[in-house]
N, C-alpha and C positions, 0 to 999 in steps of 0.2 A: 400561028399565034403571034400577036404583036408584043414583043418584049420591051421595046423602047418607044415611049410616047414623046412626040415632039411638042414640048411645052416651053413656056417662058422660063429661062434659067434664073435661079436664085442668084442675085448679084453678089451676095456675101456668104458663100458656103462656110460652114463651121470648120475650125481647125481640128486636128486629130485630138488634141487635149480637150477642147470644148466638147467634142463628141464623147470622149471617155467620161467626162464629168456628167454628161446627161445620161449616158447608159447606166452608169453606176447608181444614179439616183433612183432608178427603178428597182425595187426590192424583189427581183424575179427569182426568189428561192423556188426550187423545183416543186415543192408542194403547192405553190401558188401560181396564179396566172402570169403570163408574160405579155398579155395583150396590150398593155399601155406602152411597153417598149416597142412592140411591133407597130403599133399605131404611129409612134414617133418616127421610126425608121421609114415606114411607108410614106408618110407625109414629107419627110426630109428628102427622100429620093424624088418624090413627085415635084417638089420645088426645084429640083435640079433638072427636071424634064425626063425622069426615068420612071417607068412604071414597074411595079413589083407584083409578084404573085404570092398569095398566101396559101399555105397548106395547113388547115386547122386539124386539131386532134378530134377524136370521136365525139366528145361532148362540147366542143367549141370553146373551151376555157383557155386553150393555148394555140399557138400557131407557129409554124416555120414560115420563112419568107425567102424568096430568091428573086434575083433580078439579072438582066443581061444588058451590058453597055457595049456599044460598038457595032461593027458590021455583023450581019447575019451569016456568019461563016464558022466552020469548025476551027479547032486549033487554038482556042483561048485558054484562059486561066481562071479557075474557080478559087476564090478566097472563102474558106469555110470556117465558121465558128459557131459556138453555142451561146445562147442568151441566158440560160439558167445558171444560178449560183447555189452553193451549199448554204445551209442555215448559219446564223451567227448565235443561236441560242446557247447560253451557258459559256460563251467565250468572253474573255476580258479584253475589250477594245479600249484604246486610249483616245479614240475619236469616233465620230459617227461613222459606222461602217458603210453607210449609203451616201456618204459625201466624200469626194476625193480630197484628201488633205496632204499637202506637200510638207515634208519635214526632212531636212538633212539629205537632200538628194533622192528621196523616196516618195512615191505617190501611194498613199495608203487608202484602202477601201475594198469592200467585198467585190471581187471580180476584176480588180485592176490587173491582176496577174492572170487569173483563170476565169474568163478570158475576154472580158470586155475591153481590155486594152487593145487586143488584136482586133476585136470587132470594130472598134473606133478607127483603127488604122485602115481596115478594109473599106469602111465607109468613106474615109478621107481620100481613098484612091479614086472615087467616082468623079468628083469635079476635076481632078488631075487628068483622068482619062478623057473627059469631055473637052478640056482645054487643049490637050496635046494631040487630039485626033488619032486615037489608036486605030491600028490596022488589023489587029487581032483582038477578039473580044475579052472583056473583063466580066466575070460573073460573080455575084455575091450570093452566098448561101448561109443563112442563119437558122439554126435548129433550136429545139427545146428538149428538155429532159435528157441531156447528155449525162448529167451527174447521177442519174438513176438508171443508167444502163444504155445510153445512146439510143433511146427508143424513138426519138423524134426525127432523127436524120433519115432512116430508111424510107418512110413515106414521102419525104421531101425529095430525095434523090429519084425515087420511082416516078414522082410527078414531073420532075424536070425532064426525065427521059420520055415519058408518055406524051408530054406536050410538045415534044420535038424541039426542045431548046438545042441550039448548035452544040455539038460535042466538044468539050474542052480537052486539050492535050494534057493539062496539068491540074490536079487538085492540090491546093496548098492549105493544110489544116494548121491554124496558127496557135496551137497549144504551146504553152511556155517551154521553150527548149534552149533558152539563152542564145537564140538566133543560130543554133547549130542544126544541121540537116539530120533528121531522124527518118530512117528508112524502114524500121521495123518496130512493131509493138506486139504485146501479148494479146491473144483473144480472150474472151470471157463469156461465161454463162452464169446466170443467176436464177435462183429458185426462191419463191415464197413458200415456206414450209408451215404446215399445220398438222401437229400430232394431236389426235383425239383419243383421250384416255377414258377411264371409267372411275368415277369417284367412289371411294370407300374411306372409312376411318383408317388412319395410318397404322393403327394397331392390327388391322386386317389387310395390310398392303398386298399380300400374295393373292387375295381374291379380287383385287382391282387392277387397274393399269394406270400407272403414273405417266402422263404425257411428257412431263419434264424429264423423268429418269430415262425414258426410252429415247427422247430427243438427245439426251446426253450421250447415248451410245453412238448415234450418228456423228455427233460432234467429236467424240473420241476417235471415231474412224477417220475423221478428217485429220486429226493430229497424227495418227498412224501413217496415213497416206503421205502427208507432208514429210515425215521422217523417211519414209521409203523413197520418195522422190529425191530428197536431198542426198541420199546415199548412192544414187545411181550415177554412172558415168555421165558427164556433161556432153550433150550433143553439140555438133558444130553450129547449128542454127540457134541454139540456146545460149551459147558460150558468153555472149556479150550482155546478157540480161542479169539484173540483180533483183532477186536471186535467179540463178540459171536453171530453173526448173519450174514446173507447174505447181501452183499453190492452191489450197482449199481454205476457205475462211468463213467464219460466222462472226458478225459484228454486233448484232443486237439480239436479245431474246426476251420474251414475255410469256408469262403463264402462271397457272396455279391460283388457288383461292385462299388457302390457309396452310400453316405449317403442319397441321395434323390431318390433312385431307390429301389423298392421292390426286394429282393434278388432272383435271378434266381436259385442259387445253394447253398447248405450248406453241408459240409462234416465233419464227426466226427466219432470217435470210441466210442462204447458203450459196456462196459464190466460188467460182473457179477462175483462176488466171492462168491461161494455157499458153505454153511457149509454142512458137512456130515449129511446124514439123510434126506436132502431135495432133491426132484426130479428135476434134471436139465431139463428134458423134460417139466415138469410143468411150470418152469420159462420161457422156450422158448415159450410155448404156451401163457402165460400171456403177454409176451413182444410183440409177433406178433399180439395179439388181440389189444393192445394199438396202435401199428403201423397202423393196418388196420383202426382203429377209426379215427386217425389223417389224414390218406390218404383220407378217405371218406370226411372229412371236407374240405380238399384242393380241391378235385375234384368237390365238389359242387359249388365251385367258378369258377374254370378253369379245364376242363377235362384233359388238357395236364399235369397238375401237378401230382406229385406222390412221392412215397418213395421206395427206394431200400435198403434192409437190407441183406447184404452178410455176412454170418457167416464165420469167418476166423480162429477161433480156438475153440477147445472143449477139455478141460483138465478135466478128471474125478478126483474126490477127492481121496486122499489116506485114506483108512479106516483102523483103527486098527484091526489087525487080531487076532483071538483067537488062542493062541499057535502057532503064526507065526514063521517059521524057521528063517526068516531074523532078526526079533527082538531078538530072543533068541541068535543067533550067535553074533550080534553086542553088545548086553548087556554083553555077556561073554568076549568080547574083550575089552570093555571100563570099565566094572564094574559099569556102570551107570544104576540105577534102576528107576529113576523118569519117569513119563509119560509126553511127550512133543508133542505139535502140533504147526503148523505154518500156517499163513494165505496165504502165497504165494503158487503157484502151481509148480509142477515139473513133470518130466517123471515117477516118482515113481507110480503115479496113473495110468499111461498108461501101465506100466509093469504089475501092479496088475490087471488091467482090462483084460489082456491077460493071466492071470493065474499064474503069478509069485508072490512069496512072496517078498515084498519090504519094505524098510525102508530108512530113510534119516539120514546120519551122516557124517559130514565133518568139516574141520577146518575153523576158521574165524567167524566173527560176521556179520550177515545179515544186520545190521545197516550200515555197510560200503559199501554194494553193491550199485552201481550206483552213488556213491558220488564222488565229486572232491577229489583228494588225497585219493582215495580208497586204503586200505591197509589190509594186514593180518599180525598179530604179528608173530615175529620169534618164540615165544613160541608155538603158535597155530600150526604153520607149523611143528615144531619139534614133537609136539604131534601127528600130522598126520603121520609123518614118523614112529614113534614108533608103531602106530596103524597098519600101512601097514606091518611092519615087523612081528608083532604078527599074523596078518591075514595069511601071507604066511607060517609062522611056523605051524599054525593050518591046512592049506591045505596040508602040508607035513607030518602030523602025520598019 
């Protein structure tokens, strides 16, 4: 496959800041399409003489994109980021969230921190790589739907492998880490839950099945398991995480018709954040056993009742690698020697699951992610620019 097209170079590539301004201007909330942003990136790379490959989702409303710059050899670096952002609905912003606004040393806007700031830095590396004549490849990988379970990255990674793109030594996921090297993160699984009850007047509640009240039993089970996990001795692999144990969580819930009718339906999401060293499959089995127990209780009253648990994401944890090439390279570039882990999940674990050496390092503070008035500091963004310049220099050696 031809990953680099020899085309006329754009005489004036955009700066990293200009690129961030442009990327933030696309309101790529996960529930919506990201195709306008992908169109822009694909055209921008084409103007630089670089061809990109799209990997669309099933209905064609979204796409991932990857590109290869430099010689057709193994041993390069993948700069990986996601293009989607979380909603701004109900948040009090002091400025337009889809316009980068600079105030008092901060760059405000949805995605400036998580993680269009890094995406812009990754794209800014392309003209640098072309100018400096890199000897090891630079690869760009931009996914979709990271915010709803990292569901867009796996088909992109699989496509990269299937199409024979030269194998990189390092995958650098630029999630905000204050430019610290992160070598581990929790894994995760998530389920879309639907409890189907049987409606009767609430005065006759024992003859019906309340989907909401049965769902509450599963949610209470989550609280009990969280307390159980918190009380266990902390394992060595989990010790650096906050919290240092696996957590279960329900964030939204919908259901019911009226206060005096047993609820026919209840819908909610049920997520696990699993520390390294624990078996995701074992947690799945324990969860489904509890679901089956509750479903049997419901059907004993009304056979029509039941539970559907649809798994919608599965994110493997990122496990620290013994003598990992990604960690060694990024530590060399940053000079940072501390060991760091994070509790959120990323595509780093998905790359690692497919045999890549992966690490997380990016500008910005994760505490700003998803917040109203999200920002990245100008200083962090400049540190990111300096990091990218050093990386390209290393690839040119």
